[in-house]
C-alpha positions in Angstrom: 21.2 1.5 -23.1 20.0 -2.0 -22.9 19.9 -4.9 -25.3 16.7 -6.4 -26.9 17.2 -9.5 -24.8 17.2 -7.5 -21.6 14.3 -5.3 -22.7 12.2 -8.4 -23.4 12.8 -9.8 -19.9 9.7 -9.4 -17.7 11.8 -9.0 -14.5 13.8 -6.2 -16.0 10.7 -4.3 -17.3 8.9 -4.7 -13.9 12.0 -3.5 -12.1 12.5 -0.5 -14.3 8.9 0.7 -13.9 8.9 -0.1 -10.2 12.1 1.9 -9.6 10.8 4.9 -11.5 7.5 4.7 -9.5 9.3 4.3 -6.1 11.6 7.3 -6.7 8.6 9.6 -7.3 6.3 8.1 -4.7 8.9 8.4 -2.0 8.8 12.2 -2.3 5.0 12.1 -1.9 5.1 9.7 1.0 8.0 11.2 2.9 5.9 13.2 5.3 3.5 10.3 6.1 4.5 8.2 9.1 5.6 4.8 7.9 5.9 6.0 4.3 4.4 3.4 1.9 3.3 1.0 4.7 1.7 3.9 6.5 -0.2 4.8 3.4 -1.4 1.2 3.0 -2.6 1.2 6.7 -4.3 4.5 6.3 -6.0 3.4 3.1 -7.2 0.2 4.8 -8.5 2.3 7.8 -10.5 4.5 5.4 -11.7 2.1 2.6 -11.8 -1.2 4.4 -14.2 -2.5 7.0 -13.1 -2.0 10.6 -10.8 -4.8 11.6 -8.3 -5.6 14.3 -4.6 -4.8 14.0 -3.7 -8.4 13.7 -6.1 -9.0 10.8 -4.8 -5.9 9.1 -1.2 -7.0 9.6 -2.1 -10.4 8.0 -3.9 -8.7 5.0 -1.0 -6.4 4.3 1.7 -9.0 4.9 3.3 -7.2 7.8 4.7 -8.5 11.0 2.4 -7.8 14.0 5.1 -5.9 15.9 5.9 -3.7 12.8 2.1 -3.1 12.5 1.9 -2.0 16.2 4.7 0.6 15.8 3.3 1.8 12.5 -0.2 2.4 14.0 1.4 4.0 17.0 3.1 6.5 14.7 -0.1 7.1 12.7 -2.0 7.6 15.9 0.5 10.1 17.3 0.2 12.0 14.0 -3.6 12.2 14.6 -4.4 10.2 11.4 -5.9 7.1 13.0 -7.4 6.0 16.2 -7.9 2.7 17.9 -11.4 1.8 19.3 -12.3 -1.2 21.5 -13.9 -4.0 19.5 -17.4 -4.5 20.9 -17.2 -8.2 19.9 -13.8 -8.8 21.6 -12.7 -6.6 24.5 -9.0 -7.6 23.9 -9.0 -6.4 20.3 -8.8 -2.8 19.0 -10.4 -1.7 15.7 -8.6 0.9 13.6 -10.4 3.9 12.1 -9.2 7.0 10.3 -9.7 10.4 11.9 -10.9 13.5 9.9 -7.2 14.6 9.6 -6.4 11.1 8.4 -9.1 11.2 5.7 -7.8 14.7 4.6 -4.2 13.4 4.5 -5.3 10.4 2.5 -7.2 12.5 0.0 -4.2 14.7 -0.6 -1.7 11.8 -0.7 -3.9 9.7 -3.0 -4.2 12.6 -5.5 -0.4 13.2 -5.4 0.2 9.4 -6.0 -2.2 9.5 -8.9 -0.1 12.2 -10.5 3.0 10.1 -9.9 1.2 7.2 -11.6 0.3 9.4 -14.5 3.9 10.6 -14.9 5.3 7.0 -14.8 2.6 5.8 -17.2 2.8 8.8 -19.5 4.0 6.8 -22.5 0.7 4.8 -22.5 -2.7 6.0 -23.7 -5.4 6.2 -21.0 -7.0 2.9 -22.0 -3.6 1.2 -21.8 -3.0 2.7 -18.4 -6.3 1.3 -17.2 -5.6 -2.1 -18.7 -2.2 -2.2 -17.1 -3.7 -1.4 -13.7 -6.4 -4.0 -14.1 -3.9 -6.7 -15.1 -1.5 -5.9 -12.3 -4.3 -5.9 -9.8 -5.4 -9.3 -11.1 -1.9 -10.7 -10.7 -1.4 -9.1 -7.3 -4.7 -10.3 -5.8 -4.5 -13.9 -6.9 -5.3 -16.2 -4.0 -2.2 -18.3 -4.3 0.0 -15.2 -4.5 -1.6 -13.8 -1.3 -1.1 -17.1 0.5 2.5 -17.1 -0.4 2.9 -13.5 0.8 1.3 -14.3 4.1 3.1 -17.5 4.9 4.9 -17.4 8.2 8.4 -17.6 6.6 7.6 -15.3 3.6 9.3 -12.0 3.0 6.8 -9.1 3.2 5.0 -8.5 -0.1 
């Protein structure tokens, strides 16, 4: 039980929904190297344009060293591969393998079921609106700059 004052607090509400989502999503992501971070990297390798590890680390707000180990694990699992960048021999471009694409499709479908479970009290239009509003807040330019600042905690 909570009080009306607590329930009206944005931080409490975001935290409660986030914790519920994380508990369910962790079960889905348990078998994927790197868990949630591995899923973000795999998603980027599939849906994004080919980019260097350094660029991807910056976009995702991850330390370069963490990114290297994460990609190593995904590569060992056969989900991604590194290719030489034709424009820069020192850089490697990340791409998903067929197994990576299959794993992504299964994981994305399972995560969508988790989202549906967490958002079950909302009607479908409300779910869509909530996703749109959260995406808008999460992708604000100044928010992304704060996440990627050298002294910032990972977002």
